[in-house]
N, CA, C and O atoms as a GROMACS GRO file, in nm:
protein
  380
    1MET      N    1   2.367  -4.296  -2.760
    1MET     CA    2   2.458  -4.206  -2.769
    1MET      C    3   2.442  -4.100  -2.816
    1MET      O    4   2.486  -4.112  -2.931
    2SER      N    5   2.400  -3.982  -2.801
    2SER     CA    6   2.387  -3.885  -2.876
    2SER      C    7   2.555  -3.830  -2.959
    2SER      O    8   2.663  -3.875  -2.921
    3GLU      N    9   2.543  -3.746  -3.052
    3GLU     CA   10   2.642  -3.707  -3.156
    3GLU      C   11   2.743  -3.634  -3.095
    3GLU      O   12   2.697  -3.543  -3.027
    4LEU      N   13   2.858  -3.641  -3.096
    4LEU     CA   14   2.987  -3.570  -3.006
    4LEU      C   15   2.978  -3.455  -3.039
    4LEU      O   16   2.908  -3.428  -3.137
    5ALA      N   17   3.044  -3.355  -2.972
    5ALA     CA   18   3.034  -3.210  -3.046
    5ALA      C   19   3.108  -3.128  -2.933
    5ALA      O   20   3.107  -3.152  -2.812
    6HIS      N   21   3.174  -3.020  -3.004
    6HIS     CA   22   3.264  -2.889  -2.862
    6HIS      C   23   3.173  -2.794  -2.891
    6HIS      O   24   3.093  -2.777  -2.982
    7MET      N   25   3.212  -2.716  -2.758
    7MET     CA   26   3.130  -2.655  -2.730
    7MET      C   27   3.219  -2.537  -2.662
    7MET      O   28   3.298  -2.575  -2.576
    8SER      N   29   3.215  -2.418  -2.688
    8SER     CA   30   3.252  -2.284  -2.651
    8SER      C   31   3.191  -2.181  -2.608
    8SER      O   32   3.160  -2.115  -2.707
    9ALA      N   33   3.156  -2.128  -2.510
    9ALA     CA   34   3.077  -2.040  -2.425
    9ALA      C   35   3.150  -1.959  -2.406
    9ALA      O   36   3.265  -1.998  -2.386
   10THR      N   37   3.127  -1.814  -2.403
   10THR     CA   38   3.196  -1.678  -2.297
   10THR      C   39   3.040  -1.638  -2.214
   10THR      O   40   2.929  -1.631  -2.266
   11VAL      N   41   3.067  -1.624  -2.117
   11VAL     CA   42   2.975  -1.598  -2.027
   11VAL      C   43   2.999  -1.481  -1.952
   11VAL      O   44   3.095  -1.475  -1.874
   12THR      N   45   2.905  -1.368  -1.971
   12THR     CA   46   2.923  -1.245  -1.912
   12THR      C   47   2.836  -1.180  -1.826
   12THR      O   48   2.714  -1.197  -1.824
   13GLY      N   49   2.910  -1.095  -1.746
   13GLY     CA   50   2.800  -1.013  -1.646
   13GLY      C   51   2.885  -1.006  -1.518
   13GLY      O   52   3.004  -0.980  -1.504
   14HIS      N   53   2.791  -1.037  -1.431
   14HIS     CA   54   2.899  -1.045  -1.282
   14HIS      C   55   2.920  -1.209  -1.225
   14HIS      O   56   2.849  -1.257  -1.137
   15VAL      N   57   3.021  -1.277  -1.289
   15VAL     CA   58   3.046  -1.420  -1.313
   15VAL      C   59   3.192  -1.424  -1.257
   15VAL      O   60   3.248  -1.533  -1.269
   16GLN      N   61   3.258  -1.332  -1.202
   16GLN     CA   62   3.405  -1.352  -1.146
   16GLN      C   63   3.392  -1.316  -1.022
   16GLN      O   64   3.326  -1.214  -1.003
   17GLY      N   65   3.458  -1.397  -0.889
   17GLY     CA   66   3.451  -1.373  -0.806
   17GLY      C   67   3.336  -1.418  -0.691
   17GLY      O   68   3.321  -1.392  -0.572
   18VAL      N   69   3.255  -1.507  -0.799
   18VAL     CA   70   3.100  -1.544  -0.750
   18VAL      C   71   3.090  -1.720  -0.736
   18VAL      O   72   2.983  -1.779  -0.721
   19PHE      N   73   3.182  -1.764  -0.743
   19PHE     CA   74   3.238  -1.950  -0.762
   19PHE      C   75   3.144  -1.961  -0.912
   19PHE      O   76   3.066  -2.057  -0.912
   20TYR      N   77   3.144  -1.886  -1.021
   20TYR     CA   78   3.096  -1.952  -1.110
   20TYR      C   79   3.148  -2.036  -1.162
   20TYR      O   80   3.071  -2.112  -1.221
   21ARG      N   81   3.287  -2.070  -1.170
   21ARG     CA   82   3.400  -2.153  -1.243
   21ARG      C   83   3.375  -2.282  -1.152
   21ARG      O   84   3.403  -2.391  -1.202
   22ALA      N   85   3.324  -2.279  -1.022
   22ALA     CA   86   3.355  -2.376  -0.956
   22ALA      C   87   3.185  -2.471  -1.010
   22ALA      O   88   3.173  -2.585  -1.056
   23PHE      N   89   3.080  -2.365  -0.980
   23PHE     CA   90   2.972  -2.400  -1.018
   23PHE      C   91   2.965  -2.489  -1.175
   23PHE      O   92   2.916  -2.601  -1.189
   24ALA      N   93   3.016  -2.421  -1.262
   24ALA     CA   94   3.006  -2.464  -1.423
   24ALA      C   95   3.132  -2.589  -1.437
   24ALA      O   96   3.143  -2.640  -1.548
   25SER      N   97   3.213  -2.630  -1.339
   25SER     CA   98   3.294  -2.760  -1.336
   25SER      C   99   3.171  -2.849  -1.275
   25SER      O  100   3.112  -2.937  -1.337
   26ARG      N  101   3.147  -2.813  -1.156
   26ARG     CA  102   3.004  -2.907  -1.112
   26ARG      C  103   2.939  -2.959  -1.163
   26ARG      O  104   2.900  -3.074  -1.144
   27VAL      N  105   2.899  -2.846  -1.281
   27VAL     CA  106   2.770  -2.912  -1.383
   27VAL      C  107   2.808  -2.986  -1.498
   27VAL      O  108   2.736  -3.073  -1.548
   28ALA      N  109   2.935  -2.950  -1.545
   28ALA     CA  110   2.966  -2.990  -1.659
   28ALA      C  111   3.014  -3.173  -1.572
   28ALA      O  112   2.943  -3.269  -1.604
   29LYS      N  113   3.127  -3.194  -1.475
   29LYS     CA  114   3.144  -3.317  -1.459
   29LYS      C  115   3.007  -3.432  -1.422
   29LYS      O  116   3.011  -3.555  -1.427
   30SER      N  117   2.918  -3.366  -1.395
   30SER     CA  118   2.824  -3.426  -1.330
   30SER      C  119   2.752  -3.469  -1.487
   30SER      O  120   2.704  -3.582  -1.484
   31LEU      N  121   2.739  -3.413  -1.592
   31LEU     CA  122   2.715  -3.449  -1.672
   31LEU      C  123   2.826  -3.543  -1.788
   31LEU      O  124   2.793  -3.616  -1.881
   32GLY      N  125   2.939  -3.515  -1.746
   32GLY     CA  126   3.052  -3.658  -1.809
   32GLY      C  127   3.100  -3.565  -1.923
   32GLY      O  128   3.093  -3.598  -2.042
   33LEU      N  129   3.156  -3.434  -1.876
   33LEU     CA  130   3.170  -3.346  -2.022
   33LEU      C  131   3.315  -3.362  -1.998
   33LEU      O  132   3.356  -3.434  -1.907
   34ARG      N  133   3.403  -3.291  -2.085
   34ARG     CA  134   3.532  -3.302  -2.048
   34ARG      C  135   3.589  -3.165  -2.096
   34ARG      O  136   3.519  -3.129  -2.190
   35GLY      N  137   3.677  -3.081  -2.072
   35GLY     CA  138   3.709  -2.972  -2.085
   35GLY      C  139   3.773  -2.853  -2.009
   35GLY      O  140   3.865  -2.882  -1.932
   36TYR      N  141   3.739  -2.734  -2.019
   36TYR     CA  142   3.781  -2.630  -1.867
   36TYR      C  143   3.706  -2.539  -1.886
   36TYR      O  144   3.642  -2.518  -1.989
   37VAL      N  145   3.709  -2.444  -1.738
   37VAL     CA  146   3.627  -2.316  -1.735
   37VAL      C  147   3.758  -2.261  -1.695
   37VAL      O  148   3.845  -2.315  -1.626
   38GLN      N  149   3.755  -2.104  -1.769
   38GLN     CA  150   3.844  -2.004  -1.663
   38GLN      C  151   3.793  -1.857  -1.695
   38GLN      O  152   3.728  -1.823  -1.794
   39ASN      N  153   3.843  -1.766  -1.579
   39ASN     CA  154   3.788  -1.636  -1.629
   39ASN      C  155   3.912  -1.562  -1.734
   39ASN      O  156   4.035  -1.565  -1.725
   40LEU      N  157   3.839  -1.507  -1.817
   40LEU     CA  158   3.879  -1.381  -1.870
   40LEU      C  159   3.921  -1.259  -1.821
   40LEU      O  160   3.885  -1.208  -1.715
   41PRO      N  161   4.023  -1.198  -1.930
   41PRO     CA  162   4.076  -1.078  -1.784
   41PRO      C  163   3.942  -0.978  -1.760
   41PRO      O  164   3.847  -0.942  -1.828
   42VAL      N  165   3.999  -0.951  -1.602
   42VAL     CA  166   3.891  -0.895  -1.530
   42VAL      C  167   3.808  -0.776  -1.571
   42VAL      O  168   3.692  -0.759  -1.536
   43GLN      N  169   3.871  -0.704  -1.639
   43GLN     CA  170   3.815  -0.622  -1.730
   43GLN      C  171   3.665  -0.626  -1.813
   43GLN      O  172   3.580  -0.538  -1.827
   44MET      N  173   3.670  -0.752  -1.856
   44MET     CA  174   3.602  -0.842  -1.956
   44MET      C  175   3.441  -0.854  -1.889
   44MET      O  176   3.331  -0.838  -1.941
   45HIS      N  177   3.491  -0.896  -1.728
   45HIS     CA  178   3.381  -0.962  -1.647
   45HIS      C  179   3.309  -1.092  -1.697
   45HIS      O  180   3.194  -1.125  -1.669
   46SER      N  181   3.414  -1.169  -1.789
   46SER     CA  182   3.391  -1.254  -1.842
   46SER      C  183   3.454  -1.419  -1.801
   46SER      O  184   3.568  -1.439  -1.758
   47VAL      N  185   3.344  -1.533  -1.827
   47VAL     CA  186   3.427  -1.644  -1.797
   47VAL      C  187   3.400  -1.704  -1.911
   47VAL      O  188   3.294  -1.691  -1.973
   48ARG      N  189   3.522  -1.791  -1.953
   48ARG     CA  190   3.523  -1.878  -2.069
   48ARG      C  191   3.467  -2.073  -1.996
   48ARG      O  192   3.504  -2.135  -1.896
   49VAL      N  193   3.382  -2.105  -2.095
   49VAL     CA  194   3.389  -2.279  -2.084
   49VAL      C  195   3.392  -2.348  -2.196
   49VAL      O  196   3.301  -2.351  -2.279
   50VAL      N  197   3.521  -2.421  -2.206
   50VAL     CA  198   3.488  -2.495  -2.344
   50VAL      C  199   3.465  -2.632  -2.282
   50VAL      O  200   3.522  -2.669  -2.180
   51ALA      N  201   3.364  -2.715  -2.363
   51ALA     CA  202   3.339  -2.853  -2.331
   51ALA      C  203   3.334  -2.962  -2.436
   51ALA      O  204   3.324  -2.930  -2.554
   52GLU      N  205   3.341  -3.080  -2.401
   52GLU     CA  206   3.313  -3.176  -2.535
   52GLU      C  207   3.247  -3.288  -2.482
   52GLU      O  208   3.233  -3.301  -2.360
   53GLY      N  209   3.214  -3.355  -2.547
   53GLY     CA  210   3.110  -3.471  -2.512
   53GLY      C  211   2.943  -3.456  -2.602
   53GLY      O  212   2.896  -3.376  -2.683
   54GLU      N  213   2.904  -3.554  -2.549
   54GLU     CA  214   2.738  -3.601  -2.599
   54GLU      C  215   2.673  -3.426  -2.637
   54GLU      O  216   2.653  -3.352  -2.541
   55LYS      N  217   2.655  -3.394  -2.726
   55LYS     CA  218   2.562  -3.285  -2.782
   55LYS      C  219   2.450  -3.238  -2.722
   55LYS      O  220   2.418  -3.119  -2.718
   56ASP      N  221   2.377  -3.345  -2.666
   56ASP     CA  222   2.242  -3.294  -2.579
   56ASP      C  223   2.322  -3.268  -2.417
   56ASP      O  224   2.268  -3.197  -2.332
   57LYS      N  225   2.447  -3.333  -2.395
   57LYS     CA  226   2.484  -3.329  -2.231
   57LYS      C  227   2.533  -3.151  -2.264
   57LYS      O  228   2.494  -3.062  -2.188
   58LEU      N  229   2.604  -3.126  -2.361
   58LEU     CA  230   2.664  -2.974  -2.370
   58LEU      C  231   2.535  -2.882  -2.407
   58LEU      O  232   2.534  -2.762  -2.379
   59GLU      N  233   2.439  -2.940  -2.465
   59GLU     CA  234   2.310  -2.838  -2.442
   59GLU      C  235   2.264  -2.787  -2.326
   59GLU      O  236   2.224  -2.672  -2.313
   60GLU      N  237   2.269  -2.888  -2.222
   60GLU     CA  238   2.193  -2.919  -2.077
   60GLU      C  239   2.335  -2.807  -2.017
   60GLU      O  240   2.309  -2.722  -1.932
   61LEU      N  241   2.444  -2.818  -2.059
   61LEU     CA  242   2.522  -2.748  -1.985
   61LEU      C  243   2.480  -2.604  -1.993
   61LEU      O  244   2.466  -2.526  -1.898
   62ALA      N  245   2.461  -2.578  -2.132
   62ALA     CA  246   2.470  -2.436  -2.175
   62ALA      C  247   2.342  -2.348  -2.108
   62ALA      O  248   2.331  -2.231  -2.069
   63ARG      N  249   2.244  -2.472  -2.117
   63ARG     CA  250   2.096  -2.406  -1.996
   63ARG      C  251   2.158  -2.395  -1.889
   63ARG      O  252   2.114  -2.288  -1.846
   64GLN      N  253   2.240  -2.437  -1.805
   64GLN     CA  254   2.232  -2.420  -1.643
   64GLN      C  255   2.380  -2.309  -1.658
   64GLN      O  256   2.421  -2.260  -1.553
   65LEU      N  257   2.437  -2.283  -1.762
   65LEU     CA  258   2.562  -2.156  -1.763
   65LEU      C  259   2.455  -2.048  -1.741
   65LEU      O  260   2.471  -1.955  -1.661
   66GLU      N  261   2.358  -2.063  -1.807
   66GLU     CA  262   2.243  -1.934  -1.828
   66GLU      C  263   2.206  -1.860  -1.701
   66GLU      O  264   2.163  -1.744  -1.709
   67GLY      N  265   2.225  -1.942  -1.541
   67GLY     CA  266   2.139  -1.925  -1.435
   67GLY      C  267   2.284  -1.871  -1.384
   67GLY      O  268   2.307  -1.755  -1.353
   68GLY      N  269   2.394  -2.000  -1.380
   68GLY     CA  270   2.495  -1.978  -1.255
   68GLY      C  271   2.454  -2.034  -1.098
   68GLY      O  272   2.366  -2.115  -1.071
   69PRO      N  273   2.527  -1.980  -1.025
   69PRO     CA  274   2.538  -2.021  -0.898
   69PRO      C  275   2.440  -1.844  -0.861
   69PRO      O  276   2.432  -1.740  -0.927
   70PRO      N  277   2.387  -1.883  -0.738
   70PRO     CA  278   2.288  -1.797  -0.675
   70PRO      C  279   2.358  -1.660  -0.681
   70PRO      O  280   2.280  -1.571  -0.714
   71GLU      N  281   2.515  -1.608  -0.652
   71GLU     CA  282   2.548  -1.509  -0.604
   71GLU      C  283   2.558  -1.468  -0.741
   71GLU      O  284   2.559  -1.345  -0.746
   72ALA      N  285   2.565  -1.521  -0.852
   72ALA     CA  286   2.587  -1.481  -1.027
   72ALA      C  287   2.474  -1.391  -1.062
   72ALA      O  288   2.366  -1.384  -1.005
   73LEU      N  289   2.530  -1.298  -1.201
   73LEU     CA  290   2.424  -1.233  -1.253
   73LEU      C  291   2.473  -1.273  -1.399
   73LEU      O  292   2.582  -1.230  -1.435
   74VAL      N  293   2.410  -1.340  -1.472
   74VAL     CA  294   2.430  -1.353  -1.615
   74VAL      C  295   2.392  -1.293  -1.672
   74VAL      O  296   2.269  -1.302  -1.663
   75GLU      N  297   2.456  -1.140  -1.814
   75GLU     CA  298   2.397  -1.089  -1.884
   75GLU      C  299   2.403  -1.128  -1.996
   75GLU      O  300   2.335  -1.067  -2.078
   76ASN      N  301   2.477  -1.231  -2.036
   76ASN     CA  302   2.456  -1.274  -2.168
   76ASN      C  303   2.609  -1.408  -2.181
   76ASN      O  304   2.723  -1.408  -2.134
   77ILE      N  305   2.520  -1.519  -2.281
   77ILE     CA  306   2.611  -1.603  -2.299
   77ILE      C  307   2.643  -1.618  -2.427
   77ILE      O  308   2.535  -1.602  -2.485
   78GLU      N  309   2.733  -1.641  -2.516
   78GLU     CA  310   2.774  -1.663  -2.650
   78GLU      C  311   2.820  -1.817  -2.656
   78GLU      O  312   2.916  -1.859  -2.590
   79VAL      N  313   2.752  -1.886  -2.729
   79VAL     CA  314   2.777  -2.029  -2.752
   79VAL      C  315   2.838  -2.037  -2.926
   79VAL      O  316   2.785  -1.987  -3.025
   80GLU      N  317   2.938  -2.100  -2.917
   80GLU     CA  318   2.956  -2.145  -3.043
   80GLU      C  319   3.016  -2.304  -3.063
   80GLU      O  320   3.082  -2.356  -2.973
   81TRP      N  321   2.990  -2.361  -3.166
   81TRP     CA  322   3.003  -2.524  -3.186
   81TRP      C  323   3.072  -2.544  -3.272
   81TRP      O  324   3.075  -2.483  -3.379
   82SER      N  325   3.157  -2.658  -3.227
   82SER     CA  326   3.224  -2.711  -3.400
   82SER      C  327   3.264  -2.854  -3.359
   82SER      O  328   3.227  -2.903  -3.252
   83GLU      N  329   3.334  -2.914  -3.441
   83GLU     CA  330   3.365  -3.093  -3.424
   83GLU      C  331   3.464  -3.086  -3.314
   83GLU      O  332   3.561  -3.013  -3.290
   84PHE      N  333   3.381  -3.230  -3.229
   84PHE     CA  334   3.468  -3.315  -3.138
   84PHE      C  335   3.601  -3.293  -3.156
   84PHE      O  336   3.645  -3.326  -3.266
   85THR      N  337   3.659  -3.258  -3.095
   85THR     CA  338   3.820  -3.300  -3.071
   85THR      C  339   3.884  -3.379  -2.996
   85THR      O  340   3.998  -3.410  -3.031
   86GLY      N  341   3.838  -3.425  -2.893
   86GLY     CA  342   3.861  -3.561  -2.819
   86GLY      C  343   4.025  -3.534  -2.747
   86GLY      O  344   4.093  -3.619  -2.689
   87GLU      N  345   4.062  -3.382  -2.773
   87GLU     CA  346   4.158  -3.338  -2.662
   87GLU      C  347   4.168  -3.356  -2.543
   87GLU      O  348   4.272  -3.395  -2.490
   88HIS      N  349   4.041  -3.324  -2.474
   88HIS     CA  350   4.031  -3.304  -2.347
   88HIS      C  351   4.033  -3.436  -2.248
   88HIS      O  352   3.966  -3.536  -2.271
   89VAL      N  353   4.112  -3.420  -2.148
   89VAL     CA  354   4.072  -3.642  -2.083
   89VAL      C  355   3.971  -3.553  -1.934
   89VAL      O  356   3.885  -3.635  -1.902
   90ASN      N  357   3.960  -3.455  -1.865
   90ASN     CA  358   3.892  -3.450  -1.791
   90ASN      C  359   3.831  -3.299  -1.787
   90ASN      O  360   3.872  -3.214  -1.867
   91PHE      N  361   3.743  -3.272  -1.701
   91PHE     CA  362   3.703  -3.134  -1.676
   91PHE      C  363   3.792  -3.042  -1.586
   91PHE      O  364   3.817  -3.097  -1.479
   92GLU      N  365   3.840  -2.932  -1.598
   92GLU     CA  366   3.942  -2.881  -1.533
   92GLU      C  367   3.891  -2.699  -1.511
   92GLU      O  368   3.836  -2.629  -1.596
   93ILE      N  369   3.932  -2.656  -1.359
   93ILE     CA  370   3.924  -2.483  -1.351
   93ILE      C  371   4.051  -2.453  -1.362
   93ILE      O  372   4.145  -2.489  -1.291
   94ARG      N  373   4.048  -2.374  -1.472
   94ARG     CA  374   4.235  -2.303  -1.513
   94ARG      C  375   4.208  -2.166  -1.450
   94ARG      O  376   4.094  -2.132  -1.417
   95GLN      N  377   4.300  -2.101  -1.437
   95GLN     CA  378   4.338  -1.968  -1.378
   95GLN      C  379   4.320  -1.850  -1.491
   95GLN      O  380   4.347  -1.733  -1.463
   0.00000   0.00000   0.00000
């Protein structure tokens, strides 16, 4: 098992209204990660992904987020790392 970590990513571009949150949730769950994905205010055209788990799995999630689903156009992704908190029990889609 690799080191546990906490990742917070802000994804900008054409990522709202294109099933990006469902995509991110599906990928995170398949990697066994916990956390959430949510749209940020519409004028920002951004999605926030917060996830915890094994760092190598989080890195894979970040790579997948760069592409997104076919309808998305990711312009930028900013990833911040911090210590694992264990506060999340599953991965969910938030409003």
